[in-house]
NULO-398918 format. One record per residue (C-alpha): residue in three letters; x, y, z. Coordinates in steps of 0.05 Angstrom, whole numbers, padded with zeros to 5 digits, always signed. Last residue first. Layout:
BEGIN
ALAXYZ/...
***
This chain:
BEGIN
ASN+00078-00382-00078/PRO+00026-00404-00130/VAL+00003-00349-00176/GLN-00073-00343-00177/LEU-00073-00298-00116/HIS-00030-00245-00151/ASN-00073-00242-00213/GLU-00137-00232-00173/LEU-00101-00186-00126/VAL-00076-00142-00182/SER-00143-00138-00217/ASP-00182-00125-00153/ILE-00132-00071-00132/LEU-00139-00037-00201/LYS-00215-00039-00198/ILE-00215-00011-00127/LEU-00167+00045-00148/SER-00211+00063-00208/LYS-00271+00069-00161/GLY-00234+00112-00111/ASP-00203+00160-00162/VAL-00133+00179-00139/PRO-00108+00247-00118/LYS-00052+00233-00117/ALA-00007+00201-00169/LEU-00005+00125-00172/PHE+00058+00082-00176/GLN+00046+00007-00182/ASP+00083-00057-00164/ALA+00132-00024-00116/GLY+00198-00060-00110/ALA+00247-00007-00086/GLU+00269+00004-00159/ILE+00195+00016-00177/SER+00188+00069-00124/SER+00255+00103-00139/THR+00237+00107-00213/ARG+00169+00137-00200/GLU+00196+00186-00149/LYS+00252+00209-00196/THR+00206+00212-00257/THR+00161+00260-00219/ASN+00091+00254-00191/PHE+00102+00277-00120/ALA+00030+00275-00093/SER+00044+00202-00079/LEU+00009+00135-00076/ILE+00058+00077-00081/PHE+00022+00011-00092/ILE+00052-00051-00060/PRO+00033-00122-00080/THR+00055-00177-00032/ASP+00109-00223-00060/LYS+00165-00205-00012/TYR+00116-00197+00046/LYS+00128-00255+00094/ASP+00198-00269+00069/MET+00217-00197+00083/ASN+00263-00160+00033/LYS+00204-00134-00007/LEU+00175-00104+00057/GLU+00241-00068+00073/ARG+00245-00037+00003/THR+00173-00013+00009/LEU+00188+00016+00078/ASP+00247+00055+00051/ILE+00205+00079-00008/GLY+00149+00100+00039/ASP+00196+00145+00079/LYS+00239+00134+00140/ARG+00256+00177+00200/ASP+00186+00206+00197/LYS+00148+00259+00158/LEU+00116+00203+00118/SER+00126+00225+00046/ILE+00124+00166-00002/ASP+00052+00144+00012/MET+00042+00069+00013/LEU-00020+00028-00005/PHE-00003-00043+00015/LEU-00035-00108-00008/ASP-00054-00177+00020/PHE-00037-00162+00092/ASP-00024-00211+00149/VAL-00037-00175+00215/ALA+00004-00167+00280/ASN+00074-00159+00253/ILE+00052-00112+00198/ILE+00013-00072+00250/ASN+00070-00059+00299/TYR+00120-00042+00244/PHE+00073+00009+00212/SER+00054+00039+00280/ASN+00128+00055+00291/VAL+00136+00083+00220/SER+00078+00130+00229/GLY+00009+00142+00199/CYS-00025+00075+00201/THR-00088+00049+00168/HIS-00125-00017+00165/VAL-00175-00035+00111/ASP-00213-00101+00106/PHE-00234-00096+00033/LYS-00296-00085-00010/LYS-00336-00027+00017/SER-00277-00011+00063/LEU-00239+00014+00002/PHE-00276+00078-00010/TYR-00281+00103+00062/LYS-00213+00075+00082/LEU-00180+00112+00024/PHE-00213+00178+00043/ASP-00200+00170+00117/GLN-00126+00153+00107/ALA-00118+00213+00060/LEU-00152+00259+00111/GLU-00108+00231+00166/GLU-00045+00250+00129/ASP+00014+00207+00153/ASP-00001+00153+00101/VAL+00007+00078+00103/VAL-00058+00045+00081/LEU-00057-00030+00096/VAL-00104-00075+00056/LYS-00132-00141+00079/ASN-00171-00183+00029/ARG-00241-00201+00051/LYS-00256-00274+00062/GLU-00326-00292+00038/MET-00378-00307+00090/
***
């Protein structure tokens, strides 16, 4: 059986988690979390190949903070991170890229297009030796 890439969806909206899990589970091993505490627990328990991160988390930290932290960890410094946000402004885009995000996507996202983009990024990422 082929190894499925592991994707973590970080979003405090259950509907967004469910939507992304529904589409992405056809091709990826998808995990979800909705809080900063659950985020830390799961990234220490599972090795992820890609992150889908919402900016707004209604918590003490936001997705940009978590992206910055991931990029500063040896374990995840090279792991692709996509920011998914309803806030599609230059400020959010710039902050996301400066924090280390590989992609910024405005919500709502098209499930099929997202799968193609993830495939492309993971294919390129996995070909580069670490």
